[in-house]
N, C-alpha and C positions, 0 to 999 in steps of 0.2 A: 958651306960650311955651317954647321947648326950652333946658336950660339944660348947659354942658359942664361943672358941678361937677365937685370930684375925689369919687373911690366914697368914702361919710361912710361903707360897711358896716366895726364892726370889722375884717374880716377880707378884707376888701376890695386896700386897696393893701399887705398882707403877702403875695396870692397872686399880684400883681402883680410884688413884690418877685423871691418865686423862680420867675414864666414868665420873669426876665429874666434870673435867676440860670441857671437850666437851658441858657437856650442862650446866655449863653457862653460855660459849662461843655462846652454837645457842640461850640461855635466852636474853645475852646483844647482837647476833645479829638483836631478837623478836623487843625490845626495839631501835637500830639505823631505825631497818625499820619502827617505829611507830613513830618516830620523825621528817622520812624522812615524810611519809605520811602526816602529819602532814601539814607538812612545804609544800609541793609539792598543797594539799589544801587552805593553805593559799595564796600562789600563785598563783592560779586558781582564787579565787575569788577575792585577789586584783584584777586581769588580767579585770574579767570580771566586777567590780565591775568601774572600771576606762576605761572600751569599749563608758560607754556615756559623753554625753559631757560637758564635762568641761571648766569652768574657772580658771583664774589668780588671786587673789586678794593681798592685802599687813597686813599682822595682827604680831603679838607683842608678844617677844621670853618674855613669865615669869620667865622660871627657866633651866637651861641648865644642863648636867655633863657628867656622863664618869662611866661605870661601872668596868674597869679596867684604871690603867696607874694612880691613883687619890695621890701616894705616893710625899713626898716633891722629895727622888733620882729620880723618874722618871717623865721625861719630856715632855715625850709625853700622852695621854689617848689615847683609844680604846674604843671601842661599846658607841660611844658620842649620848645623846640622848637629844631632846630639847621637851621642853611646852611651846603652846605658845594656840595665843587668834584671835581670827576672826570674825569680822561680812563679812557679805556672802554681792556680792556687789547689788544686787540686791534686799537688803532688809533682814529684817527676824533675825530672835534671833543668837546670841553671841555664839560663837562654841567653846571650847576646847577641845584640846587635847595633845597629846602626845604623840613621837616617835622614833624609834631610828632614828638616820641621820647622816652619818658622820660629815660636816661639827657644827654640835651645841654642841662646842666646843672652838669652838672661838670666838661664839658669851656674847654675855651679856645684860642682865634679859632688858625690855624697848628697846631690839633695832629689828628695822621691819628683816619683815621675807616674803618672796612669800608664798603664800597658793596655792597652787591648789585644785579645790574642787570640785564634781556631781557638776552643776548646777538643776537640783532636788532634790537633796538631799546631802545636804550644812554638814549631819554630817559624811560620808565620803570625808573625806582627809587627806592630808598628805600636804609636805613639799615642792615647787614646785622643780623636778629635783629627787626631791625622784623614787627611781625606784627599781622592782626585781633585785638586784642584787647576793642578793646570792646562788650558784650554786645548786641547791638540788639534782644536779647526784652524784656528791660527796660522797653526805650523802646514798644516791642508794649503789654507788661501795662503803662505809666501811662497811654494811647490807651484801653486796653480799662478800668482801673478812673474815667478820667476819662468812659467814655460812660454807663457805670452809675451812677455819680454821676448825670449829669446826665438818666437816667432813669426815678433814682426823687427826684429834685426834681420833675422832670415830670409825678410818676404822685401825686408827697402832693398840687400845685397841685388836681388834679382833686378828690380828699375832700374 
């Protein structure tokens, strides 16, 4: 007669928990690596787009806000965004866009905002001074640390 009883050994359940944990850590590392890859590709695209000739013109702020810190008890805001519109200096259709922009929390609707855009393609634009400031290597480093932790956990269950 075969029983499908749970493992009664003192370390059996513990090892199974580590096996699940190490698999979860590997899945988490994969998710972080995918986010790092997406961020890296986005930044490379931005560098490629803005390597073409650009110019700066003045636009107007439509809306602004922050993703964190908007409560009454919080005096600072984080991950600020701004929605703006502008007309290219050489003429053309009015363009509008929104971007994460740290100084965006301090501007009010209707205020002027300098906008940098690619001369040949005004739809590629950003607030002037907006640079690729997020260090993607930190995300890659976090993914690497998660893989190392997963390997250590996996190896500890073998011993």
